[in-house]
TIRO-2110 file (N, C-alpha, C; in Angstrom, 1 decimal):
// TIRO-2110
-11.0, -33.6, -116.6, N, 1, A
-11.9, -34.4, -115.7, CA, 1, A
-12.7, -35.3, -116.4, C, 1, A
-12.3, -36.7, -116.1, N, 2, A
-13.3, -37.7, -116.7, CA, 2, A
-14.6, -37.4, -116.7, C, 2, A
-15.8, -38.0, -117.1, N, 3, A
-16.7, -38.3, -116.8, CA, 3, A
-17.6, -39.1, -115.6, C, 3, A
-16.7, -40.1, -115.1, N, 4, A
-16.7, -40.4, -114.4, CA, 4, A
-16.6, -39.8, -112.7, C, 4, A
-15.9, -39.3, -112.9, N, 5, A
-14.8, -38.2, -112.1, CA, 5, A
-16.0, -37.3, -111.6, C, 5, A
-16.1, -36.7, -112.8, N, 6, A
-17.1, -35.5, -112.7, CA, 6, A
-18.5, -35.4, -112.1, C, 6, A
-19.1, -37.0, -112.7, N, 7, A
-20.1, -37.3, -111.9, CA, 7, A
-20.5, -38.0, -110.5, C, 7, A
-18.8, -38.2, -110.0, N, 8, A
-18.7, -38.9, -108.7, CA, 8, A
-18.7, -37.2, -107.9, C, 8, A
-18.0, -36.1, -108.4, N, 9, A
-18.1, -35.0, -107.3, CA, 9, A
-19.2, -34.6, -107.5, C, 9, A
-20.4, -34.5, -108.3, N, 10, A
-21.4, -34.1, -108.1, CA, 10, A
-22.4, -34.6, -107.6, C, 10, A
-22.2, -36.1, -106.7, N, 11, A
-22.6, -36.8, -105.7, CA, 11, A
-22.5, -36.8, -104.4, C, 11, A
-20.8, -35.9, -104.4, N, 12, A
-20.6, -35.6, -103.2, CA, 12, A
-21.2, -35.0, -102.0, C, 12, A
-22.1, -33.7, -102.7, N, 13, A
-22.7, -32.8, -101.9, CA, 13, A
-24.0, -33.9, -101.4, C, 13, A
-24.8, -34.8, -102.0, N, 14, A
-26.0, -35.8, -101.4, CA, 14, A
-25.6, -36.4, -100.3, C, 14, A
-24.3, -37.0, -100.0, N, 15, A
-24.0, -37.7, -99.0, CA, 15, A
-23.7, -36.7, -97.8, C, 15, A
-23.2, -35.3, -97.7, N, 16, A
-22.7, -34.9, -96.7, CA, 16, A
-24.0, -34.8, -95.5, C, 16, A
-25.1, -34.5, -95.8, N, 17, A
-26.4, -34.6, -94.7, CA, 17, A
-25.8, -36.2, -94.0, C, 17, A
-25.5, -37.2, -95.3, N, 18, A
-25.7, -38.3, -94.1, CA, 18, A
-24.3, -38.5, -93.5, C, 18, A
-23.5, -38.2, -93.8, N, 19, A
-22.1, -38.3, -93.1, CA, 19, A
-22.4, -37.4, -91.6, C, 19, A
-22.9, -36.0, -92.1, N, 20, A
-23.3, -35.2, -90.3, CA, 20, A
-24.1, -36.2, -89.6, C, 20, A
-25.2, -36.5, -90.0, N, 21, A
-25.8, -37.4, -89.1, CA, 21, A
-25.2, -39.1, -88.8, C, 21, A
-24.1, -39.4, -89.3, N, 22, A
-23.6, -40.5, -88.8, CA, 22, A
-22.2, -39.9, -87.3, C, 22, A
-21.8, -39.0, -87.9, N, 23, A
-20.9, -38.1, -87.0, CA, 23, A
-21.7, -37.7, -85.7, C, 23, A
-22.9, -37.3, -85.8, N, 24, A
-24.1, -36.7, -84.6, CA, 24, A
-24.1, -38.2, -84.3, C, 24, A
-24.4, -39.4, -84.7, N, 25, A
-24.8, -40.8, -83.9, CA, 25, A
-23.6, -40.9, -83.3, C, 25, A
-22.5, -40.7, -84.0, N, 26, A
-21.5, -41.6, -83.5, CA, 26, A
-21.1, -40.7, -81.5, C, 26, A
-20.8, -39.1, -82.0, N, 27, A
-20.7, -38.5, -81.0, CA, 27, A
-21.5, -38.6, -79.6, C, 27, A
-23.3, -39.3, -80.1, N, 28, A
-24.1, -39.2, -79.0, CA, 28, A
-23.4, -40.4, -77.8, C, 28, A
-22.7, -41.0, -78.5, N, 29, A
-22.2, -42.4, -77.7, CA, 29, A
-21.4, -41.8, -76.9, C, 29, A
-20.8, -43.0, -75.4, N, 30, A
-19.4, -42.3, -74.6, CA, 30, A
-18.3, -43.3, -74.6, C, 30, A
-18.6, -44.2, -75.4, N, 31, A
-17.8, -44.9, -75.8, CA, 31, A
-17.0, -45.1, -77.3, C, 31, A
-15.8, -44.9, -77.7, N, 32, A
-15.4, -45.2, -78.7, CA, 32, A
-14.5, -45.8, -79.0, C, 32, A
-14.1, -46.6, -80.2, N, 33, A
-12.9, -47.2, -80.6, CA, 33, A
-11.9, -46.2, -81.5, C, 33, A
-10.7, -45.8, -81.5, N, 34, A
-10.0, -45.1, -82.4, CA, 34, A
-9.2, -46.0, -82.8, C, 34, A
-8.7, -45.6, -84.2, N, 35, A
-7.5, -46.2, -85.2, CA, 35, A
-6.7, -45.2, -86.2, C, 35, A
-5.7, -45.3, -86.9, N, 36, A
-5.3, -44.8, -88.0, CA, 36, A
-4.8, -45.9, -88.8, C, 36, A
-4.9, -45.3, -89.7, N, 37, A
-3.6, -46.4, -90.6, CA, 37, A
-3.1, -45.4, -91.8, C, 37, A
-2.2, -46.0, -93.1, N, 38, A
-1.6, -45.0, -93.4, CA, 38, A
-3.0, -45.2, -95.1, C, 38, A
-3.1, -44.5, -95.9, N, 39, A
-3.7, -44.4, -97.1, CA, 39, A
-2.7, -43.8, -98.1, C, 39, A
-2.6, -43.9, -99.3, N, 40, A
-2.1, -43.4, -100.4, CA, 40, A
-3.2, -42.4, -100.9, C, 40, A
-3.2, -41.2, -100.8, N, 41, A
-3.7, -39.6, -101.8, CA, 41, A
-3.1, -39.4, -102.4, C, 41, A
-3.5, -39.5, -104.4, N, 42, A
-2.2, -38.9, -105.2, CA, 42, A
-2.9, -37.8, -105.4, C, 42, A
-3.0, -36.7, -104.4, N, 43, A
-3.4, -35.3, -104.8, CA, 43, A
-2.3, -34.3, -104.1, C, 43, A
-1.9, -33.5, -105.2, N, 44, A
-0.9, -32.5, -104.4, CA, 44, A
-1.0, -31.6, -103.6, C, 44, A
-0.4, -31.5, -102.5, N, 45, A
-1.1, -30.6, -101.3, CA, 45, A
0.1, -29.9, -101.3, C, 45, A
0.1, -28.5, -101.1, N, 46, A
1.2, -27.6, -100.7, CA, 46, A
1.4, -27.6, -99.3, C, 46, A
3.1, -27.9, -99.2, N, 47, A
3.5, -28.1, -97.9, CA, 47, A
3.7, -29.6, -97.5, C, 47, A
3.0, -30.3, -98.2, N, 48, A
3.1, -31.8, -98.1, CA, 48, A
3.8, -32.9, -99.1, C, 48, A
4.7, -33.4, -98.7, N, 49, A
6.0, -34.2, -99.2, CA, 49, A
5.3, -35.7, -98.9, C, 49, A
4.8, -36.1, -100.2, N, 50, A
4.9, -37.7, -100.6, CA, 50, A
3.0, -37.8, -100.6, C, 50, A
2.7, -38.8, -100.6, N, 51, A
1.2, -39.2, -100.9, CA, 51, A
0.8, -39.8, -99.4, C, 51, A
1.4, -40.0, -98.8, N, 52, A
0.8, -41.1, -97.5, CA, 52, A
0.1, -39.9, -96.5, C, 52, A
-1.2, -40.3, -96.8, N, 53, A
-2.2, -39.8, -95.8, CA, 53, A
-2.7, -40.4, -94.8, C, 53, A
-3.2, -40.3, -93.7, N, 54, A
-4.1, -41.1, -93.0, CA, 54, A
-5.2, -40.9, -92.9, C, 54, A
-6.1, -42.7, -92.4, N, 55, A
-7.1, -42.6, -92.6, CA, 55, A
-7.7, -43.0, -91.5, C, 55, A
-8.6, -41.9, -90.1, N, 56, A
-8.9, -42.7, -89.0, CA, 56, A
-10.1, -43.1, -89.0, C, 56, A
-10.0, -43.5, -88.2, N, 57, A
-11.9, -44.4, -87.3, CA, 57, A
-12.1, -44.5, -86.5, C, 57, A
-13.5, -43.5, -86.2, N, 58, A
-14.0, -43.4, -84.7, CA, 58, A
-15.5, -44.3, -84.5, C, 58, A
-15.0, -45.3, -83.9, N, 59, A
-16.3, -46.3, -83.8, CA, 59, A
-16.8, -46.2, -82.7, C, 59, A
-18.4, -45.7, -82.8, N, 60, A
-19.0, -46.5, -81.5, CA, 60, A
-20.0, -47.8, -81.5, C, 60, A
-20.9, -47.7, -80.4, N, 61, A
-22.0, -48.7, -80.5, CA, 61, A
-23.0, -48.4, -81.6, C, 61, A
-22.9, -47.5, -82.2, N, 62, A
-24.1, -47.0, -83.5, CA, 62, A
-23.4, -46.8, -84.3, C, 62, A
-22.5, -46.2, -84.7, N, 63, A
-21.7, -46.0, -86.0, CA, 63, A
-20.6, -46.0, -85.9, C, 63, A
-19.7, -45.8, -87.4, N, 64, A
-18.8, -45.5, -87.4, CA, 64, A
-18.4, -44.6, -88.7, C, 64, A
-17.2, -43.8, -87.9, N, 65, A
-16.8, -42.7, -89.1, CA, 65, A
-15.4, -42.3, -89.3, C, 65, A
-15.1, -42.1, -90.8, N, 66, A
-13.6, -42.2, -91.3, CA, 66, A
-13.6, -40.8, -91.4, C, 66, A
-12.2, -40.5, -91.4, N, 67, A
-11.9, -39.2, -91.1, CA, 67, A
-10.6, -39.3, -91.9, C, 67, A
-10.7, -38.6, -93.6, N, 68, A
-9.0, -38.8, -93.8, CA, 68, A
-8.0, -37.5, -93.7, C, 68, A
-7.3, -37.4, -93.9, N, 69, A
-6.3, -36.3, -93.0, CA, 69, A
-4.8, -36.5, -93.7, C, 69, A
-4.2, -35.7, -93.7, N, 70, A
-3.2, -35.7, -94.5, CA, 70, A
-2.0, -35.9, -93.2, C, 70, A
-2.6, -35.9, -91.6, N, 71, A
-1.7, -35.6, -91.1, CA, 71, A
-2.0, -36.9, -89.6, C, 71, A
-1.0, -37.1, -89.4, N, 72, A
-1.0, -38.1, -88.1, CA, 72, A
-0.8, -37.2, -86.9, C, 72, A
-1.5, -36.3, -86.8, N, 73, A
-1.7, -34.9, -85.4, CA, 73, A
-3.2, -35.4, -84.6, C, 73, A
-2.5, -34.8, -83.2, N, 74, A
-3.7, -35.1, -82.2, CA, 74, A
-4.4, -34.1, -82.5, C, 74, A
-4.3, -33.1, -83.4, N, 75, A
-5.2, -32.2, -83.6, CA, 75, A
-6.6, -32.9, -84.5, C, 75, A
-6.4, -34.2, -85.1, N, 76, A
-7.5, -34.9, -85.8, CA, 76, A
-8.5, -35.3, -85.0, C, 76, A
-8.4, -36.3, -83.8, N, 77, A
-9.2, -36.5, -83.1, CA, 77, A
-9.9, -35.7, -82.2, C, 77, A
-8.5, -34.5, -81.5, N, 78, A
-9.1, -33.3, -80.6, CA, 78, A
-10.5, -32.9, -81.6, C, 78, A
-10.2, -32.6, -82.9, N, 79, A
-10.9, -31.7, -83.4, CA, 79, A
-12.5, -32.3, -83.5, C, 79, A
-12.3, -33.7, -84.0, N, 80, A
-13.5, -34.7, -84.2, CA, 80, A
-14.2, -34.7, -82.7, C, 80, A
-13.6, -34.6, -81.6, N, 81, A
-14.6, -35.1, -80.0, CA, 81, A
-14.2, -33.8, -79.6, C, 81, A
-14.2, -32.5, -80.0, N, 82, A
-14.0, -31.1, -79.9, CA, 82, A
-15.6, -31.0, -78.8, C, 82, A
-16.5, -31.2, -79.1, N, 83, A
-18.0, -31.0, -78.5, CA, 83, A
-18.0, -32.1, -77.5, C, 83, A
-17.8, -33.1, -77.2, N, 84, A
-17.6, -34.3, -76.6, CA, 84, A
-17.6, -33.9, -74.9, C, 84, A
-18.6, -34.1, -74.2, N, 85, A
-18.3, -33.8, -72.1, CA, 85, A
-17.8, -34.7, -71.7, C, 85, A
-17.5, -36.0, -72.1, N, 86, A
-17.1, -37.0, -71.5, CA, 86, A
-17.1, -38.5, -72.0, C, 86, A
-16.6, -39.2, -72.0, N, 87, A
-16.4, -40.2, -72.4, CA, 87, A
-15.3, -41.4, -72.5, C, 87, A
-15.2, -42.2, -73.0, N, 88, A
-13.8, -43.5, -72.8, CA, 88, A
-13.4, -43.7, -74.3, C, 88, A
-12.6, -42.9, -74.8, N, 89, A
-12.1, -43.4, -76.0, CA, 89, A
-10.6, -44.8, -76.0, C, 89, A
-10.9, -45.9, -76.7, N, 90, A
-10.3, -47.3, -76.5, CA, 90, A
-9.7, -47.2, -78.1, C, 90, A
-7.8, -47.1, -77.5, N, 91, A
-6.8, -46.7, -78.7, CA, 91, A
-5.8, -47.5, -78.2, C, 91, A
-4.6, -47.7, -79.4, N, 92, A
-3.5, -47.9, -78.9, CA, 92, A
-3.0, -46.9, -78.2, C, 92, A
-1.5, -47.2, -78.2, N, 93, A
-0.6, -46.3, -77.2, CA, 93, A
-0.2, -45.1, -77.9, C, 93, A
-0.6, -45.1, -79.2, N, 94, A
0.0, -43.7, -80.5, CA, 94, A
0.1, -42.4, -79.3, C, 94, A
0.7, -41.7, -79.7, N, 95, A
1.1, -40.5, -79.1, CA, 95, A
0.1, -39.5, -79.3, C, 95, A
-0.2, -39.2, -80.0, N, 96, A
-1.3, -38.4, -80.5, CA, 96, A
-2.7, -38.4, -79.7, C, 96, A
-3.1, -39.5, -79.5, N, 97, A
-4.4, -39.7, -78.2, CA, 97, A
-4.0, -39.0, -77.0, C, 97, A
-2.7, -39.3, -76.8, N, 98, A
-2.3, -39.0, -74.8, CA, 98, A
-2.1, -37.2, -75.2, C, 98, A
-2.4, -37.1, -76.6, N, 99, A
-1.9, -35.6, -76.3, CA, 99, A
-3.2, -34.6, -76.7, C, 99, A
-4.4, -35.1, -76.6, N, 100, A
-5.6, -34.8, -76.9, CA, 100, A
-5.9, -33.8, -75.8, C, 100, A
-6.3, -32.6, -75.9, N, 101, A
-7.1, -31.4, -75.0, CA, 101, A
-8.2, -31.9, -74.1, C, 101, A
-8.6, -33.3, -74.9, N, 102, A
-10.0, -33.2, -73.9, CA, 102, A
-9.5, -34.5, -73.0, C, 102, A
-8.4, -35.6, -73.7, N, 103, A
-7.2, -36.3, -72.3, CA, 103, A
-6.8, -35.7, -71.3, C, 103, A
-6.3, -34.5, -71.8, N, 104, A
-5.1, -33.8, -70.6, CA, 104, A
-6.3, -33.1, -69.7, C, 104, A
-7.7, -32.7, -70.1, N, 105, A
-8.7, -31.7, -69.4, CA, 105, A
-9.7, -33.0, -68.2, C, 105, A
-9.9, -34.2, -68.5, N, 106, A
-10.3, -35.0, -68.2, CA, 106, A
-11.5, -35.4, -68.5, C, 106, A
-11.7, -34.8, -69.8, N, 107, A
-13.0, -34.9, -70.4, CA, 107, A
-13.4, -36.4, -70.7, C, 107, A
-12.2, -36.9, -71.5, N, 108, A
-12.1, -38.6, -72.1, CA, 108, A
-10.7, -38.7, -71.3, C, 108, A
-11.3, -40.2, -71.1, N, 109, A
-10.6, -41.1, -70.5, CA, 109, A
-10.2, -42.1, -71.4, C, 109, A
-8.7, -42.5, -71.8, N, 110, A
-8.1, -43.0, -72.3, CA, 110, A
-7.9, -44.5, -71.7, C, 110, A
-8.2, -45.6, -72.7, N, 111, A
-8.5, -46.9, -72.6, CA, 111, A
-7.6, -47.6, -73.7, C, 111, A
-6.4, -48.2, -73.4, N, 112, A
-5.4, -49.0, -74.3, CA, 112, A
-6.5, -50.4, -74.4, C, 112, A
-6.5, -50.6, -75.4, N, 113, A
-7.2, -51.6, -76.2, CA, 113, A
-6.1, -52.8, -75.9, C, 113, A
-7.0, -54.0, -75.4, N, 114, A
-6.4, -55.1, -75.0, CA, 114, A
-5.5, -56.3, -75.6, C, 114, A
-5.8, -56.1, -77.3, N, 115, A
-4.9, -56.9, -78.4, CA, 115, A
-3.8, -56.1, -78.4, C, 115, A
-4.1, -54.7, -78.9, N, 116, A
-2.7, -54.1, -78.6, CA, 116, A
-1.4, -54.3, -77.4, C, 116, A
-2.1, -54.6, -76.1, N, 117, A
-1.4, -54.9, -75.3, CA, 117, A
-1.1, -56.3, -75.1, C, 117, A
-1.4, -57.5, -76.4, N, 118, A
-1.2, -58.9, -76.2, CA, 118, A
-0.3, -58.2, -77.1, C, 118, A
-0.2, -57.9, -78.1, N, 119, A
0.7, -57.6, -78.9, CA, 119, A
2.4, -57.2, -78.2, C, 119, A
2.2, -56.2, -77.4, N, 120, A
3.0, -56.0, -77.1, CA, 120, A
3.9, -56.7, -75.8, C, 120, A
3.3, -57.8, -75.2, N, 121, A
3.6, -58.2, -73.7, CA, 121, A
3.5, -59.6, -74.4, C, 121, A
3.6, -60.0, -75.2, N, 122, A
3.6, -61.3, -76.1, CA, 122, A
4.7, -61.9, -76.5, C, 122, A
5.9, -60.8, -76.6, N, 123, A
7.3, -60.5, -77.0, CA, 123, A
7.9, -60.8, -75.0, C, 123, A
7.1, -60.7, -74.1, N, 124, A
8.0, -60.5, -72.9, CA, 124, A
8.8, -61.9, -72.6, C, 124, A
7.8, -63.1, -72.8, N, 125, A
8.8, -64.5, -72.7, CA, 125, A
10.2, -64.3, -73.5, C, 125, A
9.9, -64.1, -74.9, N, 126, A
11.3, -64.4, -75.3, CA, 126, A
12.4, -63.0, -75.3, C, 126, A
11.5, -61.8, -74.6, N, 127, A
12.7, -61.0, -74.1, CA, 127, A
13.5, -61.2, -72.8, C, 127, A
12.9, -62.3, -71.9, N, 128, A
12.9, -63.0, -70.4, CA, 128, A
14.0, -63.6, -70.5, C, 128, A
13.9, -64.8, -71.6, N, 129, A
15.4, -65.5, -71.9, CA, 129, A
16.5, -65.0, -71.9, C, 129, A
16.2, -63.9, -73.3, N, 130, A
17.4, -63.5, -73.8, CA, 130, A
18.0, -62.1, -72.3, C, 130, A
17.5, -61.8, -71.8, N, 131, A
18.1, -61.0, -70.5, CA, 131, A
18.3, -61.9, -69.6, C, 131, A
19.4, -61.9, -69.4, N, 132, A
20.4, -63.2, -68.4, CA, 132, A
20.5, -62.4, -66.7, C, 132, A
19.2, -61.8, -65.9, N, 133, A
19.1, -61.3, -65.2, CA, 133, A
18.2, -61.7, -64.1, C, 133, A
18.5, -61.7, -63.0, N, 134, A
17.6, -62.2, -62.0, CA, 134, A
15.8, -61.3, -62.0, C, 134, A
16.3, -60.3, -62.3, N, 135, A
15.4, -59.4, -62.5, CA, 135, A
14.1, -59.5, -63.5, C, 135, A
14.4, -60.5, -64.4, N, 136, A
13.5, -60.6, -65.5, CA, 136, A
12.6, -62.3, -65.0, C, 136, A
13.3, -63.0, -64.0, N, 137, A
12.8, -64.2, -63.7, CA, 137, A
11.3, -64.6, -64.1, C, 137, A
10.7, -63.9, -63.4, N, 138, A
8.8, -63.6, -63.1, CA, 138, A
8.2, -63.4, -64.5, C, 138, A
9.0, -62.6, -65.7, N, 139, A
8.4, -62.5, -66.5, CA, 139, A
8.2, -63.3, -67.6, C, 139, A
8.3, -64.4, -68.0, N, 140, A
7.8, -65.2, -68.6, CA, 140, A
6.1, -65.7, -67.8, C, 140, A
5.8, -65.9, -66.7, N, 141, A
5.0, -66.2, -66.2, CA, 141, A
3.7, -65.0, -66.5, C, 141, A
4.6, -63.7, -66.0, N, 142, A
3.6, -62.6, -65.6, CA, 142, A
3.1, -62.3, -67.1, C, 142, A
3.6, -62.4, -68.2, N, 143, A
3.4, -62.2, -69.3, CA, 143, A
2.1, -63.2, -70.1, C, 143, A
2.4, -64.4, -70.0, N, 144, A
1.4, -65.4, -70.1, CA, 144, A
0.3, -65.6, -69.5, C, 144, A
0.1, -65.0, -68.0, N, 145, A
-0.8, -64.8, -67.4, CA, 145, A
-1.5, -63.6, -67.6, C, 145, A
-1.1, -62.6, -68.1, N, 146, A
-1.6, -61.4, -68.6, CA, 146, A
-2.4, -61.3, -69.8, C, 146, A
-1.6, -62.2, -70.7, N, 147, A
-2.4, -62.7, -72.6, CA, 147, A
-3.7, -63.9, -71.5, C, 147, A
-3.3, -64.7, -70.9, N, 148, A
-4.8, -65.3, -70.4, CA, 148, A
-6.1, -64.6, -70.0, C, 148, A
-5.4, -63.6, -69.1, N, 149, A
-6.7, -62.9, -69.2, CA, 149, A
-6.8, -61.7, -70.0, C, 149, A
-6.2, -61.8, -70.7, N, 150, A
-7.1, -60.8, -72.2, CA, 150, A
-7.9, -61.5, -73.2, C, 150, A
-7.0, -62.5, -72.9, N, 151, A
-8.1, -63.8, -74.3, CA, 151, A
-9.5, -64.2, -72.9, C, 151, A
-9.3, -64.3, -72.2, N, 152, A
-10.5, -64.8, -71.6, CA, 152, A
-11.3, -63.3, -71.3, C, 152, A
-11.0, -62.2, -71.1, N, 153, A
-12.0, -61.2, -71.3, CA, 153, A
-12.7, -61.0, -72.7, C, 153, A
-11.7, -61.5, -74.2, N, 154, A
-12.2, -61.6, -75.1, CA, 154, A
-13.4, -62.3, -75.2, C, 154, A
-13.2, -63.4, -74.3, N, 155, A
-14.0, -64.3, -74.9, CA, 155, A
-15.4, -63.9, -74.1, C, 155, A
-15.7, -63.3, -73.0, N, 156, A
-17.2, -62.8, -72.1, CA, 156, A
-17.3, -61.7, -72.8, C, 156, A
-16.6, -60.8, -73.4, N, 157, A
-16.8, -60.0, -74.4, CA, 157, A
-17.9, -60.1, -75.1, C, 157, A
-17.1, -61.5, -76.1, N, 158, A
-17.9, -61.7, -77.5, CA, 158, A
-19.4, -62.1, -77.0, C, 158, A
-19.3, -62.6, -75.6, N, 159, A
-20.7, -63.3, -75.5, CA, 159, A
-22.0, -62.6, -74.7, C, 159, A
-21.3, -61.7, -74.6, N, 160, A
-22.3, -60.5, -74.0, CA, 160, A
-23.0, -59.1, -74.9, C, 160, A
-24.1, -59.1, -74.9, N, 161, A
-25.0, -58.3, -75.6, CA, 161, A
-24.4, -56.8, -76.0, C, 161, A
-24.3, -55.7, -76.4, N, 162, A
-24.5, -54.3, -76.5, CA, 162, A
-23.6, -54.1, -75.9, C, 162, A
-22.1, -54.6, -76.1, N, 163, A
-20.7, -54.4, -75.8, CA, 163, A
-20.0, -54.4, -77.2, C, 163, A
-18.9, -53.7, -77.0, N, 164, A
-18.2, -53.3, -78.3, CA, 164, A
-16.7, -54.4, -77.5, C, 164, A
-16.8, -55.1, -78.2, N, 165, A
-15.5, -56.2, -77.8, CA, 165, A
-14.1, -55.7, -78.4, C, 165, A
-12.9, -55.9, -77.7, N, 166, A
-11.9, -55.6, -78.0, CA, 166, A
-11.5, -55.6, -79.7, C, 166, A
-10.5, -54.8, -79.8, N, 167, A
-10.2, -54.3, -81.1, CA, 167, A
-11.6, -54.4, -82.0, C, 167, A
-12.7, -53.3, -81.7, N, 168, A
-13.4, -52.6, -82.6, CA, 168, A
-14.4, -53.6, -83.0, C, 168, A
-14.4, -54.9, -82.8, N, 169, A
-15.3, -55.5, -83.1, CA, 169, A
-16.9, -55.5, -82.6, C, 169, A
-18.0, -55.1, -82.7, N, 170, A
-18.9, -55.3, -81.9, CA, 170, A
-20.0, -56.3, -81.7, C, 170, A
-20.1, -56.6, -80.7, N, 171, A
-21.3, -57.8, -80.5, CA, 171, A
-22.1, -58.0, -81.8, C, 171, A
-22.7, -59.2, -82.2, N, 172, A
-23.1, -59.5, -83.2, CA, 172, A
-24.9, -59.5, -82.8, C, 172, A
-25.1, -59.2, -81.2, N, 173, A
-26.1, -59.5, -81.0, CA, 173, A
-26.8, -57.7, -80.5, C, 173, A
END
């Protein structure tokens, strides 16, 4: 172990109370945004193949918490929110969120992020033109209307104080 690495490892315990307080502050809220992304960790772990881990983020109006885990399992957000009595979790449509015990028992309500819906539905006009059936005739108008509604709600949210805007961008006021 090098001098820098050894020094950094000695600092870790000093940050534990700050991390714990950040989690406490985050969990006292009743609305969160959550997402996960790949993060390479070059540490061998027994039973794990490869270096790809997941960096989970849980954002509330008051704090952002990052959790690094080797998996993309529902266990991660389920453990993080284990003591939450009720709240709304804004997420993409990833199945791990739907599998959470807190969602199944009604303690946490999932809300799907409008930006993710726009990303999904923006392909509808193209699909509608490709499928030449009468059932797809209104898909272009429906998708365009939906996207306009989401874009409009993002404009409203960006002008509102104390609101977490879609896609996890907190209001600047």
